[in-house]
N, C-alpha and C positions, 0 to 999 in steps of 0.2 A: 602469480596466476592468475586473470581478470575476473571475476567475480560477480558477475550481470544482477542487480537489483531491479527488475522487473516492472514497473507501474500501470495500473490497472484503475478505472474506479465504475466504467459500467459495464457488465456482457449480457447485450441486447442488442435489437434490433434499434436501431436511430428513430424514437417516435415524432411524430408528424407534430407539427408548433413549436420545434427545439429552435433555439435561434441557433442561428448554423456557428454560432461561439463553442456552443455546447459539442458539437458533433464530436472533437477528438476525446469526448471523454468516454467513447463507447468505443467497443470492440462486439464484432455481430458473436452468436453461439460459433457457426459455424466457423470462421475465425478463428473465435480461440482455438477451438478442435484443431484446427489444424497448425494451431502452433506449438500447441501440447504436443504433438503428433512428432511435431518436428524434432522438439527437443527431448525427446526419449529415441529417435530413430537416431538422433544427433549422437547419442550416449552420455547425457544430460540427467541431471534427477534434480526437479522441480524441490523446492525446499521452503517452511516459513523460516522467517528471520532468530527466529531461537536456532532453529538446526544448522542455519548460514554461518552462526556465530566464531565455532571452532577456525571455520577457512576464513572470516574477514581476521579472523585476529592468528590468522596463519598458522595455527595448531595440526591442521589439515590441512589435504590437499582430493583435487580431486574434480570431475565436472560435476558441478552444481552450479544451478540459478534460485537464485532466491524471487519469491511471486508475491508481490506482495498486494492489495486494494486498497487503496483510499474511500474511505466515507462511511461503508458500511449499509451498501444498497441493498433489498431482497435478491436480485439477481443475481448476484456473487453465489449465495447459495442456492437459485434455482436455475443456474446453467452453468456456473463455472464449477461448483464442487463436482457434481459428478464424473464431469470430464476430468477432472486433478486424481478424484478416487481413484478414473478408470485407471490410471497410470501409474498408480504409488503414487502422485506429488504431494506436499501438505503446500500452506499458503498464508499469509498473516493478512488478514481487516484488519482498516486499523477505524476506531469506533467516533463518531461524535454523540458524545452521553444525551444530551440535549435534545440529540433527532432520534432516538430509541424508538421504534415504533411509529413514527410520525416520519417527514420528507427532507429536502433540503433544504432544510431554513434559509439557508445563509446566503443560494444564488439562485434559490425558482423565480423568484422575479425575474430578473435579469433571464436565464432561459426559456425561461414560457413555459416549463415545467414542472410539473411536482414529484420526485421519485421516491417511492416509498422504499420507506430504508429496516431492516430489519429489528424485531422486535427482541424482549430479551428472550422469549424461548427459542425464537430463530437463533441469535446469540449461541444457547445451547447447543442445538442443533447444528453450526458449522461448528463448532470444538468436540464435537459429539463422533465426526462424521472425519475428524482425523486432523482440522483445520487450527490454525491459531489466533485469539484475539489481540488486537494490540488496540492501543488510545490516541485518541486523533485529538482532544481538548474537550472542553464542557460543550460552546457554542461556534465553534470553528472563524475563530479573529486572527485577523494577520496580526502574531504577536506578537511581533515586534513595534507596531504601536503599542502593546499594551503598557502600563505600569506595571512596576512591582508586585503590587498587590496583585493586579488583575492576571500575570503572568504566575502568581503562586497558586492562584484559585483556577484558576484554567490548566495547568499542568499540575501541579503537587495536589492539588484538591481533585481534578479530573479520576486524577487515577486510583485516589481512595476509593472516591463515588464509585469507578464504573467495577472497582473491583470488590464492593459492596452489594451492588446491582445480582454482580455476575456470581459472588462467592466464590472465587479464585483468585489468584495475585493475575495482575499483566505485564509482563516484564516491556513490552516494548512500543516507543510512542514516534508518532508521526508528527512533523508538524503541518499544522493546514497552511493550503497553496504554498509549502514547504519553502517558507515562510521564515526565516531564522540566522541571529547573529552572534555572537559569543555569546553576548548577557541569556538570551534564550536559552544557549544551547547550556550554559551553566546552569540553568534553573530544572534543564530535562535531565542531566547527569545527577545534579543533588537531588532530583526524588526519584531517584533508584532505579531508573531504565538503563536498559543494557545498551541500549543504541537509539538513532533516531536517522531516517535518511530524509532528505531532502525531495529538490524538487531538479537540485543542478544536474545537467547531464558528463555521463559520462559511467564507467564500469570502474565498483569499486577492486581496491590493490589493497596486497598487505600494508599493513601502516598507514592506511587512510582511516581517520579521525572518526571513529563510530557514530558522533553526533554527528556527522555533514556528510551523510556521504551522500553518492550519487547515484542515480539511476535510469533506467531504458525507462523513458516514456512511449506505452504502446498502447495506438490509439485508431482509428475508420478509417488513415489515408493509409498504414500501412499497409503494403500486399506481402505476403510470404515472404516474397526473395528479399525486400527491404527489410523486414523482421528478422530475415535470419542474416543479414548483413552486421543491421546495428547488433545485435545476439554477440555475433560468432567472433566478429571482428573487432580493431581498434575505430572502428568507424565514429562511435560516440566518443571514446577518448579525445578523437583529435577534433570532432566537431566542439568539447568542451575547452579544447585549451585557447 
């Protein structure tokens, strides 16, 4: 049975001055609410990546959708979490250590917009609200371009640093920009993470490499019908092939 892993970034209105390339990073609060309502009506349960692991490993079967947010934007806490809680869903948010309490340092110049990130206290509020925190490296680099030493710092050192900041284990990882290869995946696995998704299109299936998981990227251009097709049907699997 296919398991969609949904990928979100911002749940907010598209800001003025945003470069057109950045529109795909947004889903409006109204659209997000409609999408979660549709999942619930269709009999699906939204889960975090850790909750999805038994399904990804083939140990359990059921109608689940893993919900992920990349980067750690404040709007995830303010706009997405209340909707998730209303439906009894959970989700994983992947955090860039060096941007905690700051903004999107890696792409603000290109996008023309500084987007606020959660602080440590807000990350605790996210977790206390029933959500999960995952790691997204120290500085959001292209990992395949990193040296071996830089990979150790970004992935292994980043895990230790984030866990030290938060005071609890962080078992999940996500590659910045979805940029990964065999070398990068090997370091993530050795660091002690349980899994890491990419930005490769498709839905996960039993036997899929847990460190090369595909995702369904949801963005501003998706109508509710398109969201349903991409999530519930083999559409994304065919597109990936």
